[in-house]
C-alpha positions as CSV (number, residue, x, y, z in Angstrom):
1,M,-11.8,-18.6,5.9
2,K,-8.3,-19.9,5.5
3,A,-5.8,-17.4,4.1
4,A,-2.5,-18.5,2.5
5,I,0.5,-16.2,2.4
6,I,3.0,-16.6,-0.4
7,G,6.4,-15.1,0.4
8,G,6.1,-15.9,4.0
9,T,9.3,-14.4,5.5
10,G,9.2,-10.8,4.4
11,Y,8.0,-7.8,6.4
12,G,4.8,-7.6,4.5
13,S,4.1,-11.3,5.2
14,I,4.7,-11.0,8.9
15,E,2.4,-8.0,9.1
16,L,-0.3,-10.1,7.4
17,V,0.3,-12.8,9.9
18,R,-0.1,-10.3,12.8
19,L,-3.4,-8.9,11.4
20,I,-4.9,-12.2,10.2
21,N,-4.2,-13.8,13.6
22,K,-6.8,-11.5,15.3
23,H,-9.3,-11.3,12.4
24,P,-12.6,-12.9,13.4
25,Y,-13.4,-14.4,10.0
26,M,-9.9,-15.4,8.7
27,E,-7.2,-17.8,10.0
28,I,-3.7,-18.4,8.8
29,G,-3.6,-21.3,6.4
30,S,-0.5,-22.2,4.3
31,V,2.6,-20.1,4.5
32,V,4.9,-20.5,1.5
33,S,8.5,-19.6,1.5
34,N,10.5,-21.6,-1.0
35,S,13.8,-20.4,0.5
36,Q,12.9,-21.4,4.1
37,A,10.7,-24.4,3.4
38,G,10.8,-27.0,6.1
39,F,11.6,-24.6,8.9
40,S,9.1,-23.5,11.5
41,F,7.8,-20.0,11.2
42,S,9.2,-19.3,14.7
43,D,12.7,-20.4,13.5
44,V,12.6,-17.4,11.2
45,Y,10.7,-15.1,13.5
46,P,11.3,-16.1,17.1
47,H,8.6,-13.6,18.4
48,L,6.1,-16.1,17.0
49,S,7.1,-18.9,19.3
50,N,4.1,-20.7,20.8
51,S,1.8,-18.5,18.6
52,I,2.4,-19.6,15.0
53,V,3.9,-23.0,14.9
54,Q,3.2,-24.4,11.4
55,P,6.1,-25.2,9.0
56,L,6.9,-23.1,6.0
57,E,6.0,-24.8,2.7
58,T,7.0,-24.8,-0.9
59,F,4.6,-23.5,-3.6
60,N,2.2,-26.3,-4.7
61,V,-0.8,-25.0,-6.5
62,D,-3.0,-28.1,-5.9
63,R,-2.4,-28.2,-2.2
64,L,-2.8,-24.4,-1.8
65,S,-6.1,-24.5,-3.7
66,E,-7.5,-27.4,-1.6
67,E,-6.5,-26.1,1.8
68,N,-7.1,-22.3,1.4
69,D,-9.9,-20.0,0.5
70,I,-7.9,-16.8,-0.3
71,V,-4.3,-16.2,-1.2
72,F,-2.1,-13.2,-0.4
73,F,1.1,-12.7,-2.4
74,A,3.8,-10.8,-0.5
75,T,6.5,-11.6,-3.0
76,P,9.0,-9.4,-4.8
77,S,7.9,-8.0,-8.1
78,G,8.3,-10.5,-11.0
79,I,7.1,-13.5,-9.1
80,S,3.3,-13.2,-8.6
81,S,2.8,-12.5,-12.3
82,K,3.8,-16.2,-12.9
83,L,2.0,-17.7,-9.9
84,V,-1.3,-15.8,-9.5
85,P,-2.8,-17.2,-12.8
86,K,-2.4,-20.7,-11.6
87,L,-4.5,-20.0,-8.5
88,I,-7.0,-17.8,-10.4
89,E,-7.7,-20.7,-12.7
90,K,-8.3,-22.9,-9.7
91,G,-11.0,-20.4,-8.6
92,K,-9.1,-18.8,-5.8
93,K,-9.3,-15.2,-4.9
94,C,-5.9,-13.5,-4.8
95,V,-4.5,-10.3,-3.4
96,D,-1.2,-9.3,-4.8
97,L,1.0,-6.9,-2.6
98,S,3.7,-6.6,-5.3
99,G,3.5,-4.4,-8.3
100,D,2.9,-7.1,-10.9
101,F,-0.8,-6.3,-11.7
102,R,-1.0,-2.6,-10.9
103,L,0.0,-1.1,-14.2
104,R,-2.3,-1.8,-17.1
105,N,0.4,-1.0,-19.8
106,A,2.7,-4.0,-20.1
107,E,5.4,-2.1,-21.8
108,E,5.3,0.5,-19.0
109,Y,5.6,-2.2,-16.4
110,E,8.6,-3.7,-18.1
111,S,10.3,-0.3,-18.4
112,W,9.8,0.7,-14.7
113,Y,10.1,-2.7,-13.0
114,K,12.6,-4.4,-15.2
115,H,10.7,-7.7,-15.3
116,S,8.5,-9.4,-17.9
117,P,4.9,-8.4,-17.5
118,A,2.0,-10.6,-16.5
119,D,-0.3,-12.1,-19.1
120,E,-2.6,-9.4,-20.4
121,K,-5.6,-11.6,-19.6
122,Y,-4.9,-11.4,-15.9
123,I,-3.8,-7.7,-15.9
124,N,-7.3,-7.0,-17.3
125,Q,-8.9,-9.0,-14.6
126,A,-7.1,-7.2,-11.8
127,T,-8.8,-4.5,-9.8
128,Y,-6.6,-1.7,-8.3
129,G,-7.2,-2.0,-4.6
130,L,-7.2,1.6,-3.3
131,S,-10.0,0.8,-0.9
132,E,-11.4,4.3,-0.3
133,I,-11.8,4.9,-4.1
134,Y,-12.6,1.6,-5.7
135,A,-14.7,-0.3,-3.2
136,E,-17.5,-1.0,-5.6
137,K,-15.1,-2.7,-8.1
138,I,-13.3,-4.5,-5.3
139,K,-16.6,-6.2,-4.2
140,T,-16.9,-8.2,-7.4
141,S,-13.2,-8.9,-8.1
142,N,-11.2,-12.1,-7.7
143,L,-7.8,-10.5,-8.2
144,I,-6.8,-7.4,-6.3
145,A,-3.6,-5.4,-7.2
146,N,-2.9,-3.9,-3.8
147,P,-1.5,-0.4,-4.1
148,G,2.0,0.5,-3.3
149,C,2.8,2.3,-0.1
150,Y,3.9,5.7,-1.6
151,P,0.9,5.7,-4.1
152,T,-1.5,5.1,-1.2
153,A,-0.3,8.1,0.8
154,S,0.1,10.2,-2.3
155,T,-3.2,9.6,-4.1
156,L,-5.3,9.7,-0.9
157,G,-3.7,13.1,-0.2
158,L,-4.2,14.5,-3.7
159,L,-7.6,13.2,-5.0
160,P,-9.9,15.5,-3.0
161,I,-8.3,18.7,-4.2
162,L,-7.7,17.5,-7.8
163,K,-11.4,16.6,-8.2
164,T,-12.5,20.2,-7.5
165,N,-10.7,21.7,-10.5
166,L,-9.1,24.2,-8.1
167,A,-5.6,22.8,-8.6
168,D,-3.0,23.4,-11.3
169,Y,-2.4,19.8,-12.4
170,E,1.1,20.7,-13.8
171,S,2.3,22.0,-10.4
172,I,2.2,18.7,-8.4
173,I,5.3,18.0,-6.4
174,I,5.5,15.0,-4.0
175,D,8.3,14.9,-1.5
176,A,8.1,11.4,0.0
177,K,10.0,9.9,2.9
178,S,9.9,6.2,4.1
179,G,11.3,4.1,6.9
180,V,13.8,1.4,6.2
181,S,11.3,-1.5,6.4
182,G,10.0,-0.3,3.0
183,A,13.2,-1.8,1.5
184,G,12.2,-5.3,2.7
185,R,14.2,-7.8,4.8
186,G,16.8,-8.6,2.2
187,L,20.4,-7.6,2.8
188,S,21.5,-4.5,1.0
189,L,24.0,-1.8,1.5
190,T,21.2,0.8,1.4
191,A,19.6,-0.6,4.6
192,H,22.9,-1.3,6.3
193,Y,22.9,0.3,9.8
194,A,26.1,2.2,9.2
195,E,24.7,3.6,6.0
196,I,21.3,4.7,7.2
197,N,21.9,5.6,10.8
198,E,22.0,9.4,11.3
199,N,21.6,9.8,7.5
200,L,18.9,11.1,5.2
201,K,19.2,10.0,1.6
202,A,17.2,10.8,-1.6
203,Y,17.0,7.8,-4.0
204,K,15.6,6.8,-7.4
205,L,15.1,10.4,-8.5
206,G,12.7,10.4,-11.5
207,A,13.0,6.6,-11.7
208,H,10.9,5.2,-8.9
209,Q,8.5,2.5,-10.0
210,H,5.6,4.1,-8.1
211,I,5.6,7.1,-10.4
212,P,3.5,5.5,-13.2
213,E,1.2,4.0,-10.6
214,I,0.4,7.4,-9.1
215,E,-0.1,9.0,-12.5
216,Q,-2.3,6.1,-13.7
217,V,-4.7,6.5,-10.7
218,L,-4.8,10.3,-11.0
219,Q,-5.4,10.1,-14.8
220,D,-8.2,7.5,-14.3
221,E,-10.0,9.7,-11.7
222,L,-9.5,13.0,-13.5
223,G,-9.7,12.0,-17.2
224,N,-6.7,14.0,-18.0
225,P,-3.0,13.2,-18.5
226,I,-1.1,14.0,-15.2
227,T,2.6,14.2,-14.7
228,I,4.1,14.6,-11.3
229,T,7.4,15.4,-9.8
230,F,8.1,12.6,-7.2
231,T,11.2,12.3,-5.0
232,T,11.7,9.6,-2.4
233,H,13.9,9.7,0.6
234,L,15.1,7.0,3.1
235,V,15.0,8.1,6.7
236,P,16.5,6.3,9.7
237,M,13.4,4.9,11.2
238,T,11.7,1.5,10.9
239,R,8.1,2.2,9.9
240,G,6.2,5.1,8.3
241,I,5.7,7.2,5.2
242,M,5.2,10.9,5.1
243,C,4.3,12.5,1.7
244,T,4.5,16.3,1.7
245,I,2.7,17.3,-1.4
246,Y,2.6,20.8,-3.0
247,V,-0.1,22.0,-5.3
248,K,-0.6,25.4,-6.8
249,L,-4.2,26.6,-6.5
250,K,-5.9,28.4,-9.4
251,E,-8.2,30.4,-7.1
252,N,-7.8,32.2,-3.8
253,I,-9.1,29.8,-1.2
254,N,-8.2,29.4,2.5
255,T,-7.2,26.4,4.6
256,N,-10.7,26.2,6.2
257,E,-12.4,25.8,2.9
258,I,-9.9,23.2,1.7
259,H,-10.4,21.4,5.0
260,H,-14.1,21.3,4.4
261,I,-13.5,19.8,0.9
262,Y,-11.4,17.0,2.4
263,S,-13.7,16.3,5.3
264,E,-16.6,15.9,2.9
265,F,-14.7,13.7,0.5
266,Y,-13.7,11.2,3.3
267,K,-16.6,11.6,5.7
268,N,-17.7,7.9,5.2
269,K,-14.1,6.5,5.0
270,P,-13.2,5.2,8.5
271,F,-9.4,4.9,7.8
272,V,-8.8,8.4,6.5
273,R,-8.5,11.0,9.3
274,V,-8.5,14.6,8.1
275,R,-6.7,16.3,10.9
276,P,-8.1,19.6,12.4
277,E,-7.0,22.8,10.8
278,G,-3.6,23.8,12.2
279,T,-2.7,20.2,13.1
280,I,-0.1,18.4,11.0
281,P,0.2,14.6,11.4
282,A,3.4,12.7,12.2
283,T,4.3,9.1,11.2
284,K,4.3,7.9,14.8
285,E,0.6,8.9,15.1
286,V,-0.4,6.1,12.7
287,C,2.3,3.5,13.6
288,G,0.9,0.0,13.6
289,S,-2.5,1.1,12.3
290,N,-4.5,1.2,9.1
291,Y,-5.0,4.9,9.2
292,C,-4.0,7.5,6.7
293,D,-3.8,10.9,8.4
294,I,-3.9,14.1,6.3
295,G,-3.0,17.6,7.3
296,L,-3.6,20.7,5.2
297,H,-2.3,24.3,4.9
298,V,-2.8,27.0,2.3
299,D,0.0,29.6,2.2
300,P,-1.8,32.9,1.3
301,R,1.5,34.4,0.1
302,T,2.0,31.9,-2.6
303,N,-1.6,30.5,-3.0
304,R,0.0,27.0,-2.7
305,L,-1.6,24.1,-0.9
306,T,0.6,21.9,1.2
307,I,-0.8,18.4,2.0
308,V,0.9,16.2,4.5
309,S,-0.2,12.5,4.3
310,V,1.1,9.9,6.6
311,I,0.7,6.1,6.8
312,D,2.4,3.0,8.3
313,N,4.0,1.6,5.2
314,L,3.5,-2.0,6.4
315,V,-0.1,-1.6,7.3
316,K,-2.1,0.9,5.3
317,G,0.7,0.8,2.7
318,A,0.6,-3.0,2.5
319,A,-0.9,-5.7,4.7
320,G,-3.6,-3.6,6.3
321,Q,-5.0,-2.3,3.1
322,A,-4.9,-5.9,1.7
323,I,-7.1,-7.1,4.6
324,Q,-9.3,-4.0,4.1
325,N,-9.8,-5.2,0.5
326,V,-10.6,-8.7,1.6
327,N,-13.2,-7.4,4.0
328,I,-14.8,-5.5,1.1
329,M,-14.6,-8.5,-1.2
330,N,-16.4,-10.6,1.3
331,G,-19.1,-8.1,2.3
332,W,-17.7,-7.8,5.9
333,A,-17.5,-4.5,7.7
334,E,-14.5,-2.6,6.3
335,Q,-12.9,-2.2,9.7
336,T,-13.1,-5.9,10.6
337,G,-9.8,-7.0,12.2
338,L,-8.3,-3.5,11.7
339,T,-9.5,-1.5,14.7
340,D,-6.2,-1.3,16.6
341,I,-5.4,2.2,17.6
342,P,-1.9,3.4,16.7
343,M,1.1,2.4,18.8
344,Y,2.5,5.4,20.7
345,P,5.1,6.3,21.6
C-alpha cells in the first residue's frame, strides 16, 4: 500500500517517513510540500541521504489519487480542511494529523483555531482517532481525525478513573509540559535557542486549542458536560509530553485499588503501559516509541489522585498513532510497524 504525505517537511511528516519506511504493508508514495517542491527530500533532511531519494511534489489531486492508496495530512491547521474533501471524493482514505476535523462544532473550531471550519459534511464523516477508545469506529472510517498530542496523553490518563464515578468531575486539573518539537519546524521566537534554553515557560493559559478537544472526548465518554483546568508549559527538550493530572476522589480508595482499575481498563491495549505502583514514568522512557506510560498515586491526606501520563509527542502524539489507526482501518495487527522499544538514554 502506497502512502502519500502532505506537508512533507515538518516534524510530523518526517516521523511518518521514519515509521512507514519499516512498515511491512506500507511504502512511501508521494511526498507533497508546495514550499519545497522540486527539491529532493534529502536536500531538506540530509539524514535521509541514500534512503529516501524521491523529489518533493506540489499538491495535485488527480496524481495523488492515481498513485497512492492512503493519504496522511501533516499540515498546519486550516489547510487540510480544504484539501481532504478533494481526496475523499476520489475514494481515498485520509488521516489528518492537524486539528481541522477533530471538533464537531464548527463555531467552536473557528473560535479556538482562528480558521474557517471544514465543510460540515466532512466533519460528520470524520472519526476521532483515539486508537484505544474508538477502534470499532476507526475500522469502518475513511477519514480519521488524529488526536492532538496533549489530548492523547490527557484523555488516556483520565478516562479509566472518570468512568468509575469515583472522581469529582469539577476538580480536574491538567498540568502539561511539552518538548520544543511540538511547536513545529517553523521559525519563531518561542522556539529560539536563547529563549528556550535553561527556561521553563507557561503559555496559552486558558486559550490552548486542545482544551475543547479534551472536553469533547470526556463529554462523549461520560455523557456529562466536563470543564477542565488545562495549563501548558514549554520545556527545553526536543521530544516528549508529560501530563500531571489531579482529580479529587469522592470516596476513600487507595493507590492499589486505582492501579487495578487502570490495569483492567487497558489490559488488551498494547500501547498503554500502566506502571507498577510506586513507579512514576518519565518522558525519556517512551522516547521514539508509540507507548503511553501512566503512573498513579493517591494521597491519603487529601484523597486526591495524581496521574502522570507520558508520551512521545511526535509518535503516540502524532505519527505513531496515525499509523496505529491505519493498521486498525486495514485489519492489520495494531502493533504492525510500531514495535520499536523506546530510545534510551
